[in-house]
C-alpha positions in Angstrom: -28.3 -29.6 77.8 -26.7 -32.2 75.6 -23.6 -31.8 73.4 -22.5 -28.5 74.9 -20.1 -29.5 77.7 -16.4 -29.2 77.3 -16.1 -33.0 77.2 -18.7 -33.1 74.4 -16.9 -30.6 72.2 -13.2 -31.0 72.6 -10.5 -33.6 72.7 -8.3 -32.1 75.4 -5.2 -34.0 74.3 -4.8 -31.2 71.7 -4.2 -28.1 73.9 -1.9 -27.1 76.7 -5.0 -25.7 78.4 -6.3 -29.2 79.1 -6.0 -29.1 82.9 -7.5 -25.7 83.1 -10.5 -26.7 80.9 -11.1 -29.8 82.9 -11.9 -27.6 85.9 -15.1 -26.4 84.1 -18.3 -28.0 82.8 -19.2 -25.6 80.0 -16.8 -23.8 77.7 -17.9 -20.2 78.3 -17.1 -20.7 82.0 -13.4 -20.8 81.0 -13.3 -17.4 79.2 -12.8 -15.2 82.3 -9.4 -16.7 83.3 -7.6 -17.1 80.0 -5.2 -14.2 80.6 -4.1 -15.5 84.0 -3.8 -19.0 82.5 -1.4 -17.8 79.9 0.8 -16.2 82.4 0.9 -19.3 84.6 1.6 -21.6 81.6 4.2 -19.2 80.2 6.3 -19.4 83.3 6.6 -23.1 82.8 7.7 -23.0 79.2 11.3 -23.9 78.4 13.5 -21.0 77.1 15.2 -23.6 74.9 11.9 -24.0 73.1 10.2 -20.6 73.4 11.3 -17.1 72.8 10.1 -14.4 75.2 10.2 -11.2 73.1 8.2 -9.1 75.5 6.6 -9.4 78.9 4.1 -12.3 79.0 4.5 -13.2 75.4 5.9 -16.6 74.5 6.5 -17.7 70.9 7.8 -21.2 70.0 11.1 -21.1 68.2 9.6 -23.1 65.3 6.7 -20.7 64.8 6.8 -18.3 61.9 5.7 -14.8 62.7 5.6 -12.2 59.9 7.3 -8.9 60.7 4.0 -7.0 60.2 2.1 -9.0 62.7 1.2 -7.5 66.1 1.3 -9.8 69.2 0.1 -8.3 72.4 0.3 -9.7 75.9 -0.7 -12.1 77.3 0.0 -14.6 74.5 1.4 -18.0 73.8 2.1 -19.1 70.2 2.7 -22.8 69.7 5.1 -24.9 67.7 4.9 -24.7 63.9 2.2 -22.1 64.0 2.2 -19.4 61.3 1.1 -15.8 62.1 0.8 -14.0 58.8 0.9 -10.5 57.4 -0.9 -7.9 59.5 -2.4 -10.3 62.0 -3.6 -8.5 65.1 -3.4 -10.6 68.3 -4.7 -8.1 70.9 -4.0 -10.3 73.9 -5.2 -13.1 76.1 -4.7 -15.5 73.2 -3.5 -19.1 73.7 -2.7 -20.4 70.2 -1.8 -24.1 69.8 0.6 -26.0 67.7 0.4 -26.1 63.9 -2.2 -23.3 63.6 -2.6 -20.6 61.0 -3.4 -17.0 62.1 -3.9 -15.4 58.7 -3.7 -12.0 57.1 -5.6 -9.3 58.9 -7.0 -11.8 61.4 -7.8 -10.4 64.9 -7.7 -12.6 68.0 -8.8 -11.5 71.5 -9.4 -13.6 74.6 -9.3 -17.0 73.0 -8.2 -20.6 73.4 -7.2 -22.0 70.0 -6.6 -25.7 70.0 -3.8 -27.4 67.8 -4.1 -27.4 64.0 -6.8 -24.7 63.9 -7.0 -22.4 60.9 -8.2 -18.8 60.9 -6.5 -17.9 57.6 -8.2 -14.9 56.1 -9.9 -11.8 57.5 -11.4 -13.4 60.6 -12.3 -11.9 63.9 -12.3 -14.4 66.8 -13.1 -12.9 70.3 -14.1 -14.5 73.6 -14.2 -17.9 71.9 -12.7 -21.4 72.0 -11.9 -23.2 68.7 -11.5 -26.9 68.9 -8.9 -29.2 67.3 -8.7 -28.9 63.5 -11.6 -26.5 63.3 -11.5 -24.1 60.4 -13.0 -20.7 59.7 -13.5 -19.7 56.1 -12.4 -16.4 54.7 -14.3 -13.5 56.3 -16.2 -15.5 58.9 -16.3 -13.9 62.3 -17.5 -14.4 65.8 -19.8 -11.7 67.2 -19.2 -11.6 70.9 -21.5 -8.8 72.2 -25.3 -8.5 71.8 -26.6 -5.3 70.2 -28.4 -4.4 73.5 -25.3 -5.1 75.5 -27.1 -7.5 77.9 -25.7 -10.8 79.1 -25.4 -13.6 76.5 -28.0 -16.3 76.7 -27.3 -19.7 75.1 -30.3 -21.0 73.1 -30.5 -24.8 72.9 -33.8 -25.5 71.2 -36.4 -24.4 73.8 -33.9 -24.2 76.6 -32.4 -20.8 77.5 -29.1 -20.9 79.5 -28.3 -17.8 81.4 -24.5 -17.3 81.3 -24.2 -14.1 83.4 -21.5 -13.0 80.9 -21.6 -10.0 78.6 -19.0 -11.2 76.1 -19.2 -14.7 74.6 -18.3 -15.4 71.0 -18.4 -18.9 69.6 -17.4 -22.4 70.9 -16.4 -24.6 67.9 -16.0 -28.3 68.6 -13.3 -30.4 67.0 -13.3 -30.6 63.2 -15.9 -27.9 62.7 -15.9 -26.1 59.3 -17.3 -22.6 59.1 -18.1 -21.3 55.6 -16.8 -18.0 54.2 -18.4 -14.8 55.3 -20.5 -16.4 58.0 -21.4 -14.7 61.3 -21.5 -16.7 64.5 -23.7 -14.7 66.8 -23.0 -14.3 70.6 -23.2 -17.7 72.4 -23.1 -19.9 69.3 -22.0 -23.5 70.0 -21.2 -25.8 67.1 -20.9 -29.5 67.9 -18.0 -31.7 66.7 -17.7 -32.4 63.0 -20.4 -30.0 61.9 -20.4 -27.7 58.9 -21.7 -24.2 58.5 -22.8 -23.1 55.0 -21.1 -19.9 53.6 -22.8 -16.6 54.3 -24.8 -18.1 57.2 -26.0 -16.1 60.2 -25.8 -18.6 63.1 -27.0 -18.6 66.6 -27.7 -21.1 69.4 -26.5 -24.7 69.5 -25.7 -26.6 66.4 -25.7 -30.4 67.1 -22.6 -32.5 66.3 -22.3 -34.2 62.8 -24.7 -31.7 61.4 -24.9 -29.2 58.4 -26.3 -25.8 59.1 -27.6 -24.5 55.8 -28.4 -21.0 54.6 -31.6 -19.8 56.4 -30.9 -21.8 59.5 -32.0 -25.2 58.4 -30.1 -28.0 60.2 -29.7 -31.5 58.8 -27.8 -34.5 60.1 -24.9 -35.7 58.1 -25.4 -39.0 56.3 
């Protein structure tokens, strides 16, 4: 099972969840405790740097949150992050520094590393997005299988039983997801890989790869 460990996908210097993530081997193992993590981290944040507008919601004073955005507990919004018009942060969302949560974007049970962009009409649930990853307009994570059974990670001929019903996508650092793509439950995209627009993606995409329309995967030159 190469290229799918937390240490393969993410530079942990770019999230305040670093110590928490180091306690796991695979990223989907970290999904269950995100809400509790946010509460624990929030209690350590300086009131000189973070506002606490409601219970278990912390927003950095340099973040820009549009009045029409909804931010539910438990949530941390990092420095210089922009939460735009009609964003819907349902809760259990740890959003890093310098991020964009765009218009009509929905977040739920996520760890968003620093400088991540989800700028237009994205749904991101039960997922982890690595440093400087970017989701094109309309791209979404699908986090529940149609038959409602536990998610299985498909890595070539290897099937990894997760024992978890809801897993969206794990995007490594510098991943680019094209517009209107769907990342099916349990998708893992390695560092510096690109997903073509309008793609339907599942399983493990190796690092430094291009996932083309129709599922063809080629290595970057």
